[in-house]
N, C-alpha and C positions, 0 to 999 in steps of 0.2 A: 369727741372722734370716735368713742366708741359707742354712743346711742347710736350714729349716722352710720356707721358701718352696720349696727344691729336694725337697723332699717330698710338698709340694703338686703343683708345676708341674711339667713336661718339662725346663725350663731348668736348667744348671748352677748348683751352688754359689759358683763363683769371677764369674759373669756377672751374679748377684745380688749378691754382695760389693760387685762395681764399681759396681752404679746405687745400691744404697745409698750407699755410699761419696759418690757424689755426690750426692746427694740430702741428706745431712746436711750435706755442706759447703754447697751452696745454700742453704738454710735457716739454716745461721749456727748449727747446735746443737754444733757445734766452736767455740771459741775462735781468734779467730786467733792466728796463728805461738805453736801450742799447745805445740811444741818446744819454744824458746825460754823459754816458761814452767814447762817442766818441768826446765831444763838438760839436754834429751836431744841435743839435733841433736846434738852430736857421739858420743854411742851411736848414732843413727841413720845417720851418716855411717859408723863403725867396722862397722856391722853390713851395709852396702850393699857395702863391701869385701870383707867376709868372704866374703860371696854369690860375689861375683866372681872371686876369688883363686883356690878350686880348681878353678875351671874352668880357666884358663889353665894346672894345672900338666899336664893333659891333652895339652896339643899338644904338638907334635913340627914340628923345622924341614920335614919332608916334608908335613904337612897344612897348610901356609903356603903351602911353593909351589904345594901344588897350587888352593888358593884364593886366590891372589894374582893372575891374570890374568881370575878371578871378579869380585873385590874389586873392581880397576880400573874393569872394564867398568862395574859399576854406580855406580861414582864418578864417572867421566866423565857416562854418563850424566844422574848425576842432577845436576851440578852446569850441565850445559848445560841441564836443565830449570829448574836455579833462574837463572839467567841468563834464560832467555827467557821467564820468568814475572814475575819481579822488575826487571828491567830495561828490557825488550821491551814487555812487557804491564805496566805500573804497578802491580801488586797490593801495592807496598811500599806503598801512600797506606792500606790495610786497618790498619794497624798503625802508619803516620805516620812510620816510618824505614825506608831503606832496609840498616843493618847491621842493625836488630831483626828484618826480615824475614829476613835471607839467615840469621842463627843459628836462626832458629824453623823455617827451612827444613830447615840442616842437624839441628837437631834431632831432627827427626823420623826420622832414621834412626836414633835409638842409641836412646830407649824410658826410660822412667823413671829410673831410677836414675843415668845418665848425667847426664841432661837436670840433674837436681838437681846434683851433685857440679860440672858444666862453669859452672851458673849462679853457683856460688858461687865457683869460682876465676877468673869474669871478673869479679865483684866484687870480689873480693881482689887483681886484679892490676892495677885503673882507679883503684882508691880510693887515696887519701890517709889518711884519718880516718875513722874507724865511721861518722861522720854518711853518709858521702858511699857508703860500702857498701851501709848499709840503703835511702838512698834508688833504687842502681843495683839492689839486690836488687829491690826492691819495681816497678821497671818491668821487669826481665827476667824474674825467678822465674816468676811466674804464664806468661808468656808461651810458656816454654821448656818447664818444666814440663804446661803442656798439651796443647803439640805431642806430646811423648813420651807423651804417654799418649793422646792423640787416636788417632796412627797407631801405632805399636809395639805399646803397652802392651793397648790397648783389644783391637786385632784380634788378637794372639796370645790372649788371654784368649778372643773370644769363639769364634775357630776352635777354641782347645785345649775348651772347653765343649760344642763341637757334634761334636768328635771324640774325646771321650773315651768315647762311647756306642759307639764302633767298636771298645774295646781289649776 
């Protein structure tokens, strides 16, 4: 469907796929917890790791040293911004919890695959029973995943969809 819309409009198919996916989820056309119902959540996690690991093989020590200062500066600025917006200007009240607000803010640095994995790891680390884990996941998973999609993933798709025309 997104390819068809791309042929009709000047908008890239990846942007259409993002919009259509959001609409399908919003209108409830996809059942909740569809990965668990299909017993494929583990397969998705494996695919996510499989997509990340090959890119790590191309990194060498010189590349890491070159990027370390820039990375530290970005993280310092982000941490200062998080402190200002969450602690000095109490924007944490929007989500109801300072800890959740900090997690959402940090999740916006990472994007979708990482936010999904981090939410699972948090739920596993803090929960003693499967019921507790489900409750934690119900609370943090939507917030973390939406934060990752809203910032990194969505902006990346939109920018890539626009700049692909220049290639």
